[in-house]
C-alpha positions as CSV (number, residue, x, y, z in Angstrom):
1,X,-0.8,-12.9,-22.6
2,X,2.7,-11.5,-23.3
3,X,3.8,-8.9,-21.1
4,X,5.3,-6.8,-24.0
5,X,1.7,-7.1,-25.4
6,X,0.5,-5.8,-22.1
7,X,3.0,-2.8,-22.0
8,X,1.8,-2.0,-25.6
9,X,-1.7,-1.6,-24.5
10,X,-0.7,0.5,-21.5
11,X,1.3,2.9,-24.1
12,X,-1.7,2.9,-26.4
13,X,-4.0,3.5,-23.6
14,X,-2.2,6.6,-22.4
15,X,-1.4,8.1,-25.7
16,X,-5.0,8.0,-26.9
17,X,-6.1,10.1,-23.8
18,X,-2.9,12.4,-23.4
19,X,-4.9,15.3,-24.7
20,X,-7.5,15.0,-22.0
21,X,-7.5,15.3,-18.1
22,X,-5.9,12.1,-17.2
23,X,-3.9,10.8,-14.3
24,X,-1.3,8.1,-13.9
25,X,-0.4,6.3,-10.5
26,X,2.6,4.2,-9.8
27,X,2.3,2.1,-6.9
28,X,3.8,-0.9,-4.7
29,X,2.6,-2.6,-1.9
30,X,4.2,-5.4,0.3
31,X,2.1,-7.1,3.2
32,X,3.5,-9.6,5.4
33,X,2.6,-11.3,8.6
34,X,3.5,-14.5,10.6
35,X,2.8,-15.9,13.9
36,X,5.1,-18.9,13.0
37,X,8.4,-17.0,13.3
38,X,9.7,-13.6,11.9
39,X,8.8,-13.1,8.0
40,X,12.1,-12.8,6.7
41,X,12.9,-16.4,8.3
42,X,9.8,-17.8,7.2
43,X,10.5,-16.5,3.4
44,X,13.9,-17.3,3.3
45,X,13.3,-21.0,4.8
46,X,16.2,-19.7,7.5
47,X,14.8,-20.9,10.9
48,X,16.9,-19.3,13.3
49,X,14.5,-19.5,16.3
50,X,11.9,-21.5,17.9
51,X,8.3,-20.9,16.4
52,X,5.6,-19.5,18.7
53,X,3.4,-21.6,20.6
54,X,0.4,-20.7,18.9
55,X,2.1,-20.9,15.1
56,X,-0.4,-21.3,12.4
57,X,-0.3,-18.8,9.5
58,X,2.4,-16.9,7.7
59,X,1.7,-14.9,4.6
60,X,3.0,-12.4,2.1
61,X,1.3,-10.3,-0.7
62,X,3.3,-7.8,-3.0
63,X,2.1,-6.1,-6.1
64,X,4.0,-3.3,-8.0
65,X,2.6,-1.5,-11.1
66,X,1.1,1.4,-12.6
67,X,-2.6,2.4,-12.9
68,X,-4.1,5.2,-15.4
69,X,-7.3,7.2,-14.9
70,X,-9.4,8.7,-17.3
71,X,-12.7,10.1,-16.5
72,X,-14.5,7.3,-14.7
73,X,-12.3,4.5,-16.1
74,X,-9.0,3.3,-14.9
75,X,-6.3,0.8,-16.8
76,X,-3.9,-1.1,-14.6
77,X,-0.7,-3.0,-15.3
78,X,0.9,-4.7,-12.3
79,X,3.1,-7.9,-11.2
80,X,1.9,-9.6,-8.0
81,X,3.6,-12.2,-5.8
82,X,1.3,-13.8,-3.1
83,X,2.8,-16.7,-0.5
84,X,0.6,-18.4,2.3
85,X,1.8,-21.1,4.9
86,X,-1.1,-22.7,7.0
87,X,0.2,-24.9,9.6
88,X,0.0,-25.7,13.4
89,X,2.2,-25.8,16.6
90,X,3.4,-29.2,15.9
91,X,4.4,-28.9,12.3
92,X,6.2,-25.6,13.1
93,X,8.0,-27.2,15.9
94,X,8.9,-30.6,13.9
95,X,10.6,-27.9,11.1
96,X,12.5,-25.8,13.4
97,X,14.2,-29.1,14.9
98,X,14.8,-30.6,11.4
99,X,16.3,-27.3,10.1
100,X,18.5,-26.6,13.3
101,X,19.7,-30.3,13.0
102,X,18.3,-30.8,16.4
103,X,16.5,-34.3,17.7
104,X,12.6,-34.5,17.9
105,X,11.5,-35.0,21.5
106,X,10.8,-38.8,22.0
107,X,8.1,-38.0,24.5
108,X,5.9,-36.2,21.8
109,X,4.0,-37.3,18.8
110,X,3.7,-34.6,16.1
111,X,0.5,-34.3,14.0
112,X,1.8,-32.5,10.9
113,X,-0.8,-30.4,9.0
114,X,1.1,-28.0,6.5
115,X,-0.2,-26.3,3.5
116,X,1.6,-24.0,1.1
117,X,-0.2,-21.7,-1.4
118,X,1.9,-19.8,-3.8
119,X,1.4,-17.9,-7.4
120,X,3.1,-15.4,-9.3
121,X,1.7,-13.4,-12.2
122,X,1.6,-10.5,-14.8
123,X,-1.6,-8.8,-15.1
124,X,-4.3,-6.0,-16.4
125,X,-7.1,-4.5,-14.6
126,X,-9.9,-2.6,-16.1
127,X,-12.1,-0.6,-13.8
128,X,-15.2,1.8,-14.0
129,X,-16.1,4.1,-11.4
130,X,-19.7,5.0,-10.4
131,X,-20.5,7.8,-8.5
132,X,-23.8,9.0,-6.7
133,X,-24.8,11.3,-3.9
134,X,-22.5,10.6,-1.0
135,X,-21.5,7.2,-2.3
136,X,-19.1,6.1,-5.1
137,X,-17.7,2.8,-6.1
138,X,-15.1,1.1,-8.5
139,X,-15.2,-2.4,-9.6
140,X,-11.9,-3.4,-11.2
141,X,-12.0,-6.7,-13.4
142,X,-8.4,-8.3,-13.7
143,X,-6.8,-10.9,-16.1
144,X,-3.5,-12.5,-15.1
145,X,-1.0,-14.2,-16.9
146,X,0.4,-17.1,-14.7
147,X,4.1,-17.7,-14.4
148,X,4.3,-20.0,-11.1
149,X,2.1,-21.7,-8.8
150,X,2.2,-24.4,-6.0
151,X,-0.6,-25.8,-3.9
152,X,0.9,-28.5,-1.4
153,X,-0.7,-30.4,1.3
154,X,1.0,-32.6,3.8
155,X,-0.7,-34.2,6.8
156,X,0.3,-37.1,9.0
157,X,2.3,-38.0,12.1
158,X,5.8,-38.1,13.1
159,X,7.7,-39.7,16.0
160,X,11.2,-40.4,17.1
161,X,12.8,-43.1,19.4
162,X,15.7,-43.0,21.8
163,X,18.3,-43.3,19.2
164,X,16.9,-40.5,17.3
165,X,15.7,-42.7,14.6
166,X,12.4,-41.0,12.9
167,X,9.1,-42.8,12.2
168,X,6.8,-41.0,9.8
169,X,3.3,-41.6,8.1
170,X,2.1,-38.8,5.8
171,X,-0.4,-38.3,3.2
172,X,0.7,-35.8,0.3
173,X,-0.9,-34.4,-2.6
174,X,0.5,-31.0,-4.5
175,X,0.0,-29.0,-7.6
176,X,3.0,-27.4,-9.0
177,X,4.5,-25.5,-12.0
178,X,8.0,-25.8,-10.4
179,X,9.2,-26.2,-6.8
180,X,7.7,-29.2,-4.9
181,X,8.4,-31.5,-1.9
182,X,9.7,-34.5,-4.4
183,X,11.8,-32.2,-6.3
184,X,10.5,-33.5,-9.4
185,X,11.7,-31.8,-12.4
186,X,9.8,-30.8,-15.2
187,X,11.1,-32.4,-18.8
188,X,8.2,-30.6,-20.8
189,X,5.8,-32.8,-18.9
190,X,3.7,-30.3,-17.5
191,X,2.7,-26.3,-18.0
192,X,4.8,-24.0,-16.3
193,X,1.9,-21.0,-16.7
194,X,-1.7,-20.5,-16.9
195,X,-4.4,-17.8,-16.6
196,X,-6.6,-16.0,-14.1
197,X,-9.4,-13.8,-13.6
198,X,-9.8,-11.3,-10.3
199,X,-12.5,-8.9,-9.3
200,X,-11.8,-6.1,-6.9
201,X,-14.6,-3.7,-5.3
202,X,-13.7,-0.4,-3.7
203,X,-16.4,1.7,-2.0
204,X,-16.7,5.2,-0.3
205,X,-20.0,6.0,1.4
206,X,-20.7,9.3,3.5
207,X,-24.1,8.5,5.4
208,X,-23.5,11.6,7.4
209,X,-21.4,14.9,7.4
210,X,-19.3,13.3,10.4
211,X,-18.7,9.8,9.1
212,X,-17.1,8.4,6.2
213,X,-17.1,4.5,5.4
214,X,-14.6,3.2,3.1
215,X,-14.1,-0.5,1.6
216,X,-11.3,-2.3,-0.3
217,X,-12.5,-5.7,-1.4
218,X,-9.7,-7.4,-3.1
219,X,-9.9,-10.5,-5.0
220,X,-13.5,-11.1,-3.6
221,X,-14.0,-13.4,-6.9
222,X,-10.8,-15.1,-8.6
223,X,-10.5,-18.0,-10.8
224,X,-7.3,-19.3,-12.0
225,X,-6.3,-22.4,-13.8
226,X,-3.6,-24.5,-15.5
227,X,-4.3,-26.9,-18.2
228,X,-1.8,-29.6,-17.4
229,X,0.0,-28.7,-14.0
230,X,2.4,-31.1,-12.4
231,X,0.6,-33.3,-9.5
232,X,1.9,-35.6,-7.0
233,X,-0.4,-37.7,-4.9
234,X,0.8,-40.5,-2.6
235,X,1.7,-41.7,1.0
236,X,5.1,-41.3,2.6
237,X,6.1,-43.8,5.3
238,X,9.3,-45.1,7.1
239,X,8.8,-48.9,6.2
240,X,12.3,-49.2,4.6
241,X,15.0,-49.9,7.0
242,X,18.7,-50.1,6.8
243,X,21.6,-50.3,9.1
244,X,23.7,-46.8,9.4
245,X,27.2,-46.3,9.6
246,X,27.3,-46.6,13.7
247,X,25.3,-50.1,13.4
248,X,22.2,-48.6,14.4
249,X,18.9,-49.1,12.7
250,X,17.7,-46.2,10.6
251,X,14.7,-45.6,8.5
252,X,14.3,-44.7,5.0
253,X,11.2,-42.7,4.0
254,X,9.3,-44.4,1.1
255,X,6.9,-42.4,-1.2
256,X,4.1,-44.5,-2.9
257,X,2.0,-42.8,-5.2
258,X,1.7,-41.1,-8.9
259,X,3.3,-38.4,-10.5
260,X,1.7,-37.0,-13.4
261,X,0.0,-33.8,-14.7
262,X,-3.4,-32.8,-14.0
263,X,-5.9,-29.9,-14.5
264,X,-5.4,-27.4,-11.7
265,X,-7.8,-24.4,-10.6
266,X,-7.7,-22.4,-7.7
267,X,-8.7,-19.1,-5.9
268,X,-7.0,-16.6,-4.2
269,X,-7.2,-15.5,-0.6
270,X,-9.7,-12.7,-0.1
271,X,-8.2,-9.5,1.1
272,X,-10.9,-7.1,2.7
273,X,-10.2,-4.0,4.6
274,X,-13.0,-1.5,6.1
275,X,-12.3,1.6,7.3
276,X,-14.7,3.9,9.5
277,X,-13.9,7.4,9.9
278,X,-15.6,9.9,12.5
279,X,-14.7,13.8,11.9
280,X,-14.4,15.1,15.5
281,X,-13.6,18.6,13.9
282,X,-12.1,19.7,10.5
283,X,-8.5,18.8,11.6
284,X,-9.2,15.9,13.9
285,X,-10.9,12.3,13.2
286,X,-11.2,9.2,14.7
287,X,-10.9,5.6,13.0
288,X,-11.7,2.0,13.5
289,X,-10.3,-0.4,10.7
290,X,-10.7,-4.3,10.2
291,X,-8.8,-6.1,7.9
292,X,-9.2,-9.9,7.0
293,X,-6.4,-11.3,4.5
294,X,-6.5,-15.0,4.1
295,X,-7.3,-16.5,7.2
296,X,-5.8,-13.8,9.5
297,X,-8.2,-10.9,11.2
298,X,-6.5,-7.4,11.9
299,X,-8.2,-4.9,14.1
300,X,-7.0,-1.4,14.4
301,X,-7.8,2.0,15.9
302,X,-6.5,5.4,15.4
303,X,-6.7,8.9,14.2
304,X,-6.5,11.0,11.3
305,X,-4.9,14.5,11.5
306,X,-5.9,16.7,8.6
307,X,-3.3,19.3,7.4
308,X,-3.3,22.1,4.8
309,X,-2.5,20.1,1.7
310,X,-2.3,16.5,3.4
311,X,-3.5,14.3,5.9
312,X,-1.8,11.8,8.3
313,X,-3.4,8.7,9.9
314,X,-1.9,6.8,12.9
315,X,-3.4,3.8,13.8
316,X,-2.5,0.9,16.1
317,X,-2.9,-3.1,15.5
318,X,-4.3,-4.2,18.8
319,X,-3.6,-7.7,18.7
320,X,-0.3,-7.6,17.1
321,X,0.8,-4.4,19.0
322,X,2.1,-2.9,15.6
323,X,1.9,1.0,14.9
324,X,1.0,1.9,11.3
325,X,1.6,5.6,10.1
326,X,-0.3,6.4,6.5
327,X,0.6,9.9,4.8
328,X,-1.3,11.2,2.0
329,X,-1.3,14.3,-0.4
330,X,-2.5,15.3,-3.9
331,X,0.8,13.3,-5.3
332,X,1.9,11.1,-3.2
333,X,0.6,8.5,-0.2
334,X,2.9,6.3,2.0
335,X,2.0,3.5,4.4
336,X,4.5,1.9,6.9
337,X,3.5,-0.7,9.6
338,X,6.0,-2.8,11.2
339,X,5.8,-4.7,15.0
340,X,10.0,-4.8,15.7
341,X,12.3,-2.0,15.0
342,X,14.8,-4.8,13.9
343,X,13.5,-6.2,10.6
344,X,14.7,-9.2,11.2
345,X,12.4,-9.9,14.2
346,X,9.3,-8.5,12.4
347,X,6.5,-10.8,12.6
348,X,4.3,-8.0,10.6
349,X,5.4,-5.7,8.1
350,X,3.4,-3.5,5.8
351,X,5.2,-1.0,3.3
352,X,3.5,0.7,0.2
353,X,3.6,4.2,-1.6
354,X,1.5,5.4,-4.4
355,X,3.2,8.6,-6.7
356,X,0.7,10.5,-8.7
357,X,1.1,12.2,-11.7
358,X,-1.7,14.4,-13.8
359,X,-1.2,15.4,-17.4
C-alpha cells in the first residue's frame, strides 16, 4: 500500500468525524537496550570498547506516528524501525577484535553464534475499544507496507595461529532486501518490499478500588512476508591459501553455497508490558512492572504521584540499574529512561512522548 494512499485515508477519516468529539494523538517512542556494548556503538557498528562478559542481546525499536480516536474506534498511521541482535560472548569478543584491528587470542577457540533481525515499514492500525465495568480493552489490527528486511544466521568456529592467521568454518543463511553479509547487490532479482499484519491488545482492569492493572501486548501476533526475498545459504571456510606480502602463509575465506531468491515469512518479537498500581492514598500509589522485549526481561518498582491535573511515575529498572520517569497530563505524556548520563555509554535508553489534541 502506497504511503500517500495511507495519508489520504487518514485525512478522510479525520474530516469525516471532525464534526463530532474526536481526539488526535501525535506519538513517538524509541526503546533501545544492549548488554553487548553501548547502544550507540552497536547501532553504528563502531566498536570502541570491549564487550561485556555476558554479551547476548541488543535491540532498538522505534515508532513515530499519528492516531485518531472517535467514539470507540481508533485509526493510526505510523513508521516503525526494528533491529535485533542475538549473540554470545565469543562472537562479541571476536567482532570487537576484528573491528579494532587486534589479533585474536591464539589460546582460544571462538564459538560463533550470531543472529541479526531487521525490518522497516509504514503501516496503518485500526482499533476498537471494549468497555465493561472495571475493565476495558482495545484491540488494534495493523497492516504494514514493508520497505526493508533482513534475517541473518551465522554459526561456526574461529581460531588463530601464532602468526595471526585466522582459520574459520561457518554456516550462513540469510534473507534480505538490501544489506547482507556477502554484499550481494540486487539487480532487480529480488523483492525489496513486502507486507505484514500485526495484532496489539491493550487492557485495563480494576479488580478493587485500590488496585489497577494495565497490560500493553504489542505484536502478540504478526505475520510478514516477501514473495521473492534475496537469499543466501552456504558454508564459509579457510581452505584457500596464499603467500602474503611478508612471505607467510595466509588463508583466504571461501564461500560455497547458493545465492538465489526465496519466499521469506517472519514474525516480529513480542513486546509485552504489565503494570500493577496499588493506590496507597489519593496522591500516592506504588507500582510494579514487568516488561519483555525480544528475549530480554525487565523488572521495575516505583511510585506514582498524583497532582491536581497530572501525574508523575518514578520507577527503577532493578537489573539494569536505570531510573525511569513518566509524566502525564490531559494533553501530554512523556517517558525517559537511561542507565548512564553520558549517552555514548548508555546500554539502555527509552525516550517517548505523546501530544493529544481534541476537537
